[in-house]
C-alpha positions as CSV (number, residue, x, y, z in Angstrom):
1,M,-55.4,-3.5,7.4
2,S,-54.5,-5.6,4.4
3,A,-51.5,-7.9,4.3
4,R,-49.8,-5.5,1.9
5,Q,-50.2,-2.5,4.2
6,E,-49.0,-4.5,7.2
7,S,-45.9,-5.5,5.2
8,K,-45.1,-1.9,4.4
9,T,-45.7,-0.9,8.0
10,T,-43.3,-3.6,9.2
11,E,-40.7,-2.7,6.6
12,N,-40.9,1.0,7.6
13,Q,-40.6,0.1,11.3
14,S,-37.6,-2.1,10.6
15,N,-35.8,0.5,8.5
16,G,-36.5,3.2,11.0
17,G,-35.6,0.8,13.8
18,G,-32.2,0.2,12.1
19,R,-31.5,3.9,12.0
20,A,-32.7,4.3,15.5
21,S,-30.5,1.5,16.8
22,A,-27.4,2.9,14.9
23,S,-28.2,6.3,16.4
24,A,-28.6,4.8,19.9
25,R,-25.2,3.0,19.5
26,A,-23.6,6.2,18.4
27,N,-25.1,8.0,21.4
28,G,-24.0,5.2,23.6
29,D,-20.5,5.5,22.2
30,N,-20.5,9.2,22.9
31,V,-21.8,8.7,26.4
32,D,-19.0,6.1,27.0
33,K,-16.4,8.6,25.7
34,I,-17.8,11.4,27.9
35,R,-17.9,9.0,30.9
36,E,-14.3,8.0,30.2
37,L,-13.2,11.6,30.1
38,L,-15.1,12.6,33.3
39,F,-14.4,9.5,35.4
40,G,-11.4,7.8,33.8
41,E,-8.9,8.8,36.4
42,Q,-11.2,7.9,39.2
43,M,-11.8,4.5,37.7
44,V,-8.1,3.9,37.4
45,G,-7.8,4.8,41.1
46,Y,-10.7,2.5,42.0
47,E,-9.1,-0.4,40.1
48,A,-5.8,0.2,41.9
49,R,-7.5,0.2,45.2
50,F,-9.5,-2.9,44.4
51,A,-6.3,-4.7,43.3
52,A,-4.6,-3.7,46.5
53,L,-7.6,-4.8,48.6
54,E,-7.8,-8.1,46.7
55,A,-4.1,-8.8,47.3
56,R,-4.4,-7.9,51.0
57,L,-7.5,-10.1,51.4
58,S,-5.8,-13.0,49.6
59,A,-2.8,-12.8,51.9
60,E,-5.0,-12.7,55.0
61,V,-7.1,-15.7,53.8
62,E,-3.9,-17.6,53.2
63,T,-2.6,-16.7,56.7
64,L,-5.9,-17.8,58.2
65,R,-5.8,-21.1,56.2
66,R,-2.3,-21.8,57.6
67,Q,-3.4,-21.0,61.1
68,V,-6.4,-23.3,60.9
69,E,-4.3,-26.1,59.5
70,D,-1.8,-25.6,62.3
71,H,-4.5,-25.6,65.0
72,L,-6.1,-28.7,63.5
73,A,-2.8,-30.5,63.6
74,E,-2.2,-29.5,67.2
75,L,-5.8,-30.6,68.1
76,R,-5.3,-34.0,66.4
77,S,-2.0,-34.5,68.2
78,H,-3.6,-33.6,71.6
79,L,-6.5,-35.9,71.0
80,E,-4.2,-38.8,70.0
81,K,-2.2,-38.3,73.2
82,R,-5.3,-38.2,75.3
83,A,-6.7,-41.3,73.6
84,D,-3.4,-43.1,74.3
85,E,-3.5,-42.0,78.0
86,V,-7.1,-43.3,78.4
87,E,-6.2,-46.5,76.6
88,S,-3.1,-47.1,78.8
89,L,-5.1,-46.4,82.0
90,S,-8.1,-48.7,81.1
91,V,-8.3,-52.3,81.8
92,P,-8.2,-54.5,78.6
93,R,-11.6,-56.1,77.7
94,A,-10.1,-59.6,77.7
95,Q,-9.0,-59.2,81.3
96,I,-12.5,-57.9,82.3
97,A,-14.1,-60.8,80.5
98,D,-11.9,-63.3,82.4
99,S,-12.6,-61.7,85.7
100,L,-16.3,-61.8,85.1
101,E,-16.2,-65.5,84.1
102,K,-14.2,-66.3,87.3
103,L,-16.7,-64.3,89.4
104,A,-19.6,-66.1,87.7
105,A,-18.0,-69.5,88.3
106,T,-17.4,-68.5,91.9
107,L,-21.0,-67.5,92.4
108,R,-22.3,-70.7,90.8
109,G,-20.3,-72.6,93.3
């Protein structure tokens, strides 16, 4: 095929393609209109149900977040109390070191 023939073929395809694409868009618009007529009310119902579901889920997530924060604060408080109890019942390191030094001195004679 010569360059001239290829050029004409490409031109014809692009012209026809333009018409075909305009036709496809028109058909697509028609399909969208038909879809809207057939399913429009159902879609509105679905959107309302999804909005209600989203609101309910958001509220439950917020409730769970608050509960987790409360439980974490309670756990921290409990752990701090337990740490304070253990610390108050334990013998200070300095006192243990002094006792070991005295014991070592006693053993040396």
